[in-house]
Phi, psi and omega in degrees: 000141178291323190225147172288324189207134168249119178264119185253105184120131185246023171277204183305313181287321184295310177293327172301315176298311180300318177307308181297320180292323178293325176288338178269006172071033183261134178290107191229136165242130175256130178244112195247115177282354182046054174242030185299130186293333177287353175298342171294336184270145181292338187198160175265123177258129168083023170260113189301131176091336178234012187303131178068024180255152177299141179305324180295335173298314180309308190288316178302312182295317182296315177295325175295323183291317174306324187292342177282353180250111188295345182273001179250125173247142186242124176231153177259134177170184182235132172274116185280326183195167181192152180213157170279144175226174183294128178087000183157221189220156172232129183248140179248112179274163181285345176213129185111179181277161174311148173251119176256118187222151179284326189224148172240135178241105185275126183215043185275359179060195185233160176254131179278137181234079181292178179294144181274088190237123180312137179079350181292319190302316187279357174244357183293134175093345186249282181256349170245117199218171177229010176224110179288338173292334182274321190235000184295326182297318180287343179258006192297140175060029178252169175281110186247163171213163179226141179242106190201167181227163171066213178294334178290336180297308180301312178301309181292309180311313186281326174303311188300329182304339177290343182250338182209152180269346181249090187231135183239131168270118173270109174278351181050044174078003177266142187243058184261006182273135173277170177296324171304314179300313180302313180304311171303316181295321181291318175294331178284345187086015183267122180277157174246130181233121182259000182290157178291134172274132176237347182190154176245137182245137178176182176201150172065032175078003179254111177299135174247320188209149169255127182261140182254167188291332178274007172096352178284163177228151174243117183291124177219154176259334185210155180219126177263130179224160174285139171217090178304151175266145176227143177298132172285331185237147179264002177307320176306308183293323184292327179277350176101001179285144183262157175255154175222154175292135174222181187285342180244350182202146178267005188235017182296140180291132172279116179234163175269193185288351181236031169071016174278134169269190187278357175266125181294130177088359175258122176247162182213147183202148176096194192309331183291349181216022184256159173278334179215102184292121173202148193302313184297326179292324181290327176296310182297314177297322174299311175303310180297316179305313181297325178296318180289318180303314178304319184287333178293319172310311182295333179295319179289318193274329188220006177076023177298140177303133182205137350304159182298144181229000000 
């Protein structure tokens, strides 16, 4: 095999994993499609050492660090397909020769799917967002709203109260709030707006108003929305990894407690298999997955007990 490990994805999890693999002197190739979802945001919030810095800065710094390890190669590209072969895997990139590797670490991330609402795309990642922990500080004390239904409506509305006293729950015409729910929201100081939302208004990434079907508008500075996650790549299924339903995605890659998928030799880390996507968690998961992967290689080579006991 040409490589000990192919890391598919060069975001927070993939670069973190590759760094650990490089320091373990493992021949590692990183194939990066450069499609990280958080690039839509102007900065990363809450990441120690990188708080409020652009996402691109983190990835650029990670690539610079990898360059100092001769066993790691970083390439841009998309892995179109892959399959298991005797002794490992063969991956087919969209540009270049096939990649032969003993292990695969999937870190392709997820694609966010916010509501298909006119005006939203130009505001996404700045004043329209899906994670209050990532954007709440920048939205503090502003006029906020959340567009959600069901249990998520209560959760998101009450979460936003931690950052602002002026919060409106937009039900978009859905009537699934119980009298008890309404009572809780009223006590928390959350206003409820039942009219259908038809458009968002703003410029330069900044929301200014939410338009309703009756032509009226509500002035707002920030909007929290549901944005279910979908897999970016079909590679996991091609390699035999299974998906499972999770709280934020119906397509999360199923892994065990040591980051192994159901396909032997295929590991996964980061947003594509997480219950709550965030950069710090992806970095930690990538590092831990790489440590386990190294031990799986040592088990084959020298009989190291594996999984660790």
